[in-house]
C-alpha positions in Angstrom: 22.8 3.7 -11.5 20.2 1.6 -13.3 16.5 2.3 -13.3 14.4 0.0 -11.3 11.6 -1.4 -13.5 9.2 -3.9 -11.9 6.4 -5.2 -14.0 3.7 -7.8 -13.4 1.0 -9.3 -15.6 -2.6 -9.9 -14.4 -4.0 -13.2 -15.6 -7.4 -14.8 -15.4 -9.3 -11.8 -16.7 -10.8 -13.5 -19.8 -14.3 -12.5 -19.0 -13.3 -8.9 -18.3 -11.2 -8.7 -21.4 -14.1 -9.9 -23.5 -16.3 -7.2 -22.0 -13.6 -4.5 -22.6 -13.2 -5.5 -26.2 -16.9 -4.7 -26.8 -16.2 -1.1 -26.0 -15.1 1.6 -28.4 -11.3 2.1 -28.4 -11.4 5.4 -26.5 -13.7 4.0 -23.8 -11.4 0.9 -23.5 -8.4 3.1 -22.8 -10.2 5.5 -20.4 -11.7 2.6 -18.4 -8.3 0.8 -18.1 -6.5 4.1 -17.4 -8.9 4.9 -14.6 -8.7 1.4 -13.0 -4.9 1.4 -13.3 -4.6 4.8 -11.7 -6.8 3.9 -8.8 -4.9 0.6 -8.3 -1.5 2.3 -8.3 -2.7 5.0 -5.9 -2.5 2.3 -3.3 1.3 2.1 -3.9 1.6 5.9 -3.9 -0.2 6.2 -0.6 1.9 3.4 1.0 5.2 5.0 -0.3 4.0 8.4 1.1 3.3 6.9 4.5 6.7 5.1 4.6 8.8 8.1 3.6 6.9 10.5 5.8 8.1 8.4 8.8 11.8 8.7 7.7 11.8 12.2 6.1 14.1 14.6 8.0 11.9 17.3 9.7 14.9 19.6 9.9 15.0 20.1 6.1 12.6 22.1 4.0 12.2 19.3 1.5 9.4 16.8 2.1 9.7 13.8 -0.2 6.3 12.4 0.6 4.6 15.5 -0.9 6.3 14.9 -4.3 5.3 11.2 -4.7 2.8 11.0 -7.5 1.0 8.5 -9.8 1.5 9.2 -13.4 0.7 7.6 -16.8 3.9 6.6 -18.6 4.6 7.9 -22.1 6.2 4.6 -22.9 2.9 2.8 -22.4 1.2 5.1 -25.0 4.1 4.6 -27.4 3.6 0.9 -27.2 -0.1 1.2 -27.7 -1.2 0.4 -24.1 -1.6 2.0 -20.7 1.2 2.0 -18.1 1.0 3.7 -14.7 4.0 4.5 -12.6 4.6 5.8 -9.1 7.5 8.1 -8.7 9.0 11.2 -7.1 8.2 14.5 -9.0 11.4 16.0 -10.3 13.2 12.8 -9.1 15.1 12.1 -12.3 16.8 15.4 -12.3 20.4 15.4 -11.0 21.9 18.2 -9.1 24.4 19.0 -11.8 22.9 21.9 -13.9 19.8 21.9 -11.8 18.3 25.5 -12.0 14.7 25.1 -10.8 14.0 26.9 -7.6 11.2 24.6 -6.5 10.6 20.9 -7.4 7.0 20.7 -6.4 4.8 20.9 -3.3 7.5 19.2 -1.3 10.4 21.3 -2.5 13.4 20.1 -4.4 13.7 16.4 -3.5 16.4 15.2 -5.9 18.0 13.4 -3.0 15.2 10.9 -2.7 17.2 8.2 -4.5 20.0 8.5 -1.8 17.3 7.8 0.8 15.9 4.9 -1.2 19.1 3.3 -2.4 21.7 4.6 0.0 25.2 5.7 -1.0 28.7 5.5 0.4 27.8 7.8 3.3 24.3 6.8 4.2 22.5 3.5 4.5 19.5 2.7 2.3 16.0 3.3 3.8 13.8 1.9 1.0 10.3 3.2 0.8 9.3 2.9 -2.9 10.2 -0.8 -3.5 8.6 -2.1 -0.3 5.5 0.0 -1.1 5.1 -2.0 -4.4 6.1 -5.3 -3.0 3.7 -5.1 -0.1 0.8 -4.1 -2.3 1.0 -6.2 -5.4 -2.0 -8.4 -4.4 -4.1 -5.3 -3.4 -3.1 -3.6 -6.7 -4.2 -6.5 -8.8 -7.4 -7.0 -6.8 -8.2 -3.2 -7.0 -7.5 -3.2 -10.8 -9.9 -6.1 -11.4 -12.6 -4.6 -9.2 -12.3 -1.1 -10.7 -12.4 -2.5 -14.2 -15.6 -4.5 -13.4 -17.1 -1.3 -11.9 -16.2 0.7 -15.0 -17.7 -1.9 -17.3 -20.9 -2.1 -15.3 -21.1 1.7 -15.4 -20.8 1.6 -19.2 -23.4 -1.2 -19.4 -21.2 -3.8 -21.0 
């Protein structure tokens, strides 16, 4: 099963980028990190709402409680900032799984079967539509939050 990696580039931020470049490096990263997290929280909240409607109430696991926004290590390795929305403990497969709790929603390693389906169950996507429906709002929020951060820092 291949990882799903959706990326998009925000263009038309020349004035904002000029303002960011006037900040010290650590303030640049913290401002962009804060704006990116707030923007991606829209996708997180949408995914939580979608999966809470389809989550099975008869089970102890609650996928929606384990959906988080997190900074990706890959972004730091490449010298930038990359935020991702995912399911806590979601990359762990059942084989060799020894943890007794996966997070506030319990062990939810089955989330990918809900999202992508399998030979026994139909797919009920919630992560991909959450991003697809919010790309415009994410970019708008990112731009607005960056402007607010720069205004707060007096640049």
